[in-house]
N, C-alpha and C positions, 0 to 999 in steps of 0.2 A: 255531330257536335251540337251541343247545346247553345242557345242564344247568349249564354254568360260567357260562353269561351270563344265567341267570334272575336275578329281582330277589331280594334277601336280606332284604326287610322282614319283620318277624316280625309274625303276627296279634296283634290287640288282644285282650288278656286279658279274659276276663270278669269283670264286677264283680258279686259277689253282694252281695245286699241284707244290710244289717246284721242279725244273728240276737240275739234276746234271750233269756235264759236262763229257759225255763219259763214257765208260766202266771203265776206269782207271783214275779217277780223280788224280790230284797231291796234292789237299789240303786235309787236315785231316778231315774237317769240311765236306767236300762232300763225301770223300772215306768211312768215317765211319759215315754215316747219322743217325745211330740209336743212337749215342752220344746224350744224352739228349731228345731222341726222344719219341714218343707216344709207349703204350704198344703193339700195333699191329705191328709196325715196329720190335720192340724188339723180339716179339714172333717169327716172320718169322727168324731173325737171329739165334735163339736159335734152331729153327727147322732145319735150315740148317747145324746144328752140329758146330756152331760157338759160341764164346763168344762175347755178345754186348760190345761194347767199353765203357770204363769206368766203367765196373762192372767187378765182378769174381764170377766164378761158383766155389765152393769148390769141392775139388777132394778127392774120395774115402771116401765119409761121412760114408757109412755104415761098411765099413773095419775099419775105425778109431773108431767109436762107439763100434764095437765089441771088439777091443783091448784094449780100454781105460774102458769100462763097467761103464759109469757114474751112479751113484746112488743118490736119493734125499738125499740133506743136505750135500753133499760132496764139498770139497774146489776143483776148477779146475783152470788150468792157461792155457790160449791160448798165447804162446810165441811170435807168429808172427800174430797179430790179423788181419792185412789185410782188408779185406771187411767185415769181420766178419761173414762168412758163417758158418765155422766150430762151432765158439762160439755160434751163434744161436741155432745149433742143441744141443751143449752140455748143454746150458742153460736150454733147454727144459726138460732135463733128470735129472738135479740137483735140480730143484725146487720142493717143495717152499722154503726150508730153506737151499740151497746151495748157493754157491758164485763163481762166475768167475773173475780172474783178467785177463785182456787183455793188453799185452804189444806189442808195436811197435814204432820204432823209426824214423818213417817217419812223420814229423810235418805237411806235407800237407794231407795226408790221415786219419791219426789218429782222428783229430776232426769229420771228415765226417762219419767215422764208428761209433764213439761214439754217434753222434746224431741220425744214423740210428738205433742202437740198443735201443736207448732211446724211441723212437717212437714205438717200438715194445713192449714197456711196461717193458724193463729191467731197474729198478732204481738203485741208488747207493748201495741199501742194497743188490742186487744180483750181480751186474756187476760194476766194476771200471775198468777205462782205464788209462795207466801208459806210458809215452813216454820214453821208454827205449828198446834196443834189449835185446834178451833172456839171454845174458851173464850177464845181471844186475839183473837177478832174485833174487839172494839171498839177494840183498839189498832192493828189492821191497817188498820181503816177510818180512824181518825184520821190514821194516817201517810200515807194516800193522799188526804187530805182530802176524803172522801166522807162526807157527813152520814148517809146511811143507804141502805140496798140496797132495790130493789123486789121481790126475790125472793131467798129463803135456802134452801138444801138441805143437810141433813146425813144421811149414810148411815151409821149407827152399826156396821154389820157390819164383821168382819174381812175385808180383800180376798183374793181368791184368790191374788194374787202373794204375800201373806205366808204363806197357809196351805200353799201348795205349795213353799214354799222351806224344805228341811230344816234350814238353819242359823238359821231364826228360831225353831224350837222351838214353833210354834202347834199343831201337829197330831200325832196318835199314828199316822198312816197310815205313817211312816217315822221311823226313829230320828234324833234331832237334839239339839243341846244344850238343856238346860232353860232356855229364856230367857223368850220371850213378851214382850218389851218391843217397843212400837210404834217407840220410838226406842231403839236399842241404845246410845245415847251417854249416856243418862240412867237414873237409879234403879237398882235391883237386880233381877236376873234372879230367876225362880220358884225356881231351885235355892237361892239364898242366903235368899229368904223361907222356905222348908220349913225350912232347916237352923236358924232362928233362933226360929221361933214356938212358942208354947205350944200344947198339945193344944186347950184349951178356947178359945183365940183362933182356932185354925184351924177348928174346928167351927162357931163364929159366922160366920166368913167364908164357909164353905162353904153354910151356911143363907142368909145375906143375899145373897149374890151368885148363887146358882144353885138355891136351894130343894132342896139335896140331902137326901133323906130319911135317908140313912146318914151325915150329917154328924159324928155323935159317934164312931162306929166309925172312921171316917177320920181325924178329927183326933187320935185315939190312935195310929193306926197310921203316920202320916205325918209329923207334928209333930217338929221336931228331927233328922229324918234326912237323911243326904246322898244326894242323887240327881243324877246328872250328864246324863242323858239322858230324852228322852220315853218311850222304851220301858221303861226302869227305874221311872219313877213308875207307868206304866200296868200294869206287872206287880205293883207293891206294892199298888195299888188292888185289882185282882183278888184277890191273896193276903188282903187284910184282909177280904173279903167272902165267905167260904165258903160261907154258907147262901143267898147271892143267886144265882139261876140263872145259870149262865155265859152265856147268851144276852141277859141284860140287863146284863152288866157294861160294855158299850159307853156305855150311859146314864149309870152313875155316873162312867166315865171321862170322858165328853163334859161333864158338869156340873162335875166336879173342875177341868178345865182351863179352863173357861169362867170360874169363880170366881177361880182363881189369876191368870188373864190380866187380868181386871177389876181386881184387887187391885194388881198391879205396875205397871199403867198409870194407876192412881187414875182410872179411868173415870166412876165415878158422881159423884165431885166436880167433874170437867170437865163433865159433862153437866148437873149443877146450876147451875154458873156460867154456862154457856151459855144455859139456859133462862132464868135470872134477868137477864141482860143482853140477851137477844134483842129484846124489844119496842123498846128504845133503839136497836137496829141497822136495824130497819126503818122505811121511809117510811110516812106515812100510807097505808093501803091496801095496805101490802106483803104479800107471801104468804109463809109459811113451810111446808116439807115435811119430815118427820122420819120415817126408816125406822128401826125398831128390830128386834131379833131375839130378844129375851128378855123376860121379865115385869118384871125389874128396871128396864130401860130404859122400857118402854111405860107403867109406872106413874107415872114420874116426868113423863114428856112428857103423859100425859093428864091428870095433876093440875095441871101448869103452864098447860095450855090452859084448863080449865074455870075455874080460878081467875083467868086474865086475861080471860076472857069476863065472868065475874060481875063484874070491877072494871072493865070497860069498856075493857080495854086492847085485847081482840079483838072485832071485830064478827061474825065467823063461826068456827066450830071445825068439824071433822069430828065428826060425832054417833057414826059407827060406824067401826071400823078398816077400812082399805081393805086388801084381800090380793091376793096375785098371783092371775091367772086360773088355772083347772085346766090349761089348754094351757100357760102359762108353767112351773107347777110340775112338769108332765111333761118339759118340755124342758130346763128348769134347776132341778134339785132343790134348789139353795142358796136358791131364792126361797120355799120352801114355809114357812119360819118368819118371814118378813118382815111386819112390820105398819106400815102407813103411816098417819100423823096430819098433818093440816094445819090452819093457821089464818090468819085474815086480820087485819092490824092495822087498828084503829079509825081513821075519818079525823079524827084530832086530834092 
């Protein structure tokens, strides 16, 4: 064959793997390259003991299932649906004739989770999604004509999807708008709160919501100031505490962010309403399990359960805090601060 008659097809160009800028890239899309990535990359992230960005690993699944003891045909409530990891496990236990109501007031994540559970085969006869926080549970049950639930779960932690989304402003890992609202369509963002609040009020907020030891200094430095991003606030916290060792600044930042998040979402009021209405939402012998992640939440849950047992509302409560196993804490560091308490409604 002459050279003129040789095929003219060009070789397939080599496709290079996407490169990421340095060991510590600034952009979220580069730093968290597993976000929306292939299963192999996600598996590597999980194997390293981390949670892939944009997902959520349910905490203490075995311990929660042991406390709630879901049975086929029972009515369950997941008051903080999140990514749906706990709900998925509970649904598998209450089928074929059971039903789970999933509550979440995050308008961004709730439709995603509902779609995810639908693809797993959970149709509307066994699973319904409701845009509400757990304080609205009595109204949800009434609308569904359900007298009470056999088991109720509330995981009070911020979901990984919210933390890992820079646009939500929950984390200082990357710069994002200083928002932190669970429902961005309601209330005021953290930036507006800081711009309006007085130093003494901010100091009190930091002490009550996060036990921040430097609350007075931070209140004076941050109140009435304008911050638009999470990084701006973090830098201001560092600058306000020159005598605190730099390696400890991350604790002050974490506590400050926690306190402000609790404030703009009115989390303690919602929790207190939930705990007050909880007994009426449970059937006789119904079980409840609540995961908390800081002392302010745990104190409220502990007191409600102790008072309820004293008054004959609960027949049993957890005597000690249940914590994630050492193995889970190693494989999922976000479980390290979790505290689980449970209670059983009296048979009356």
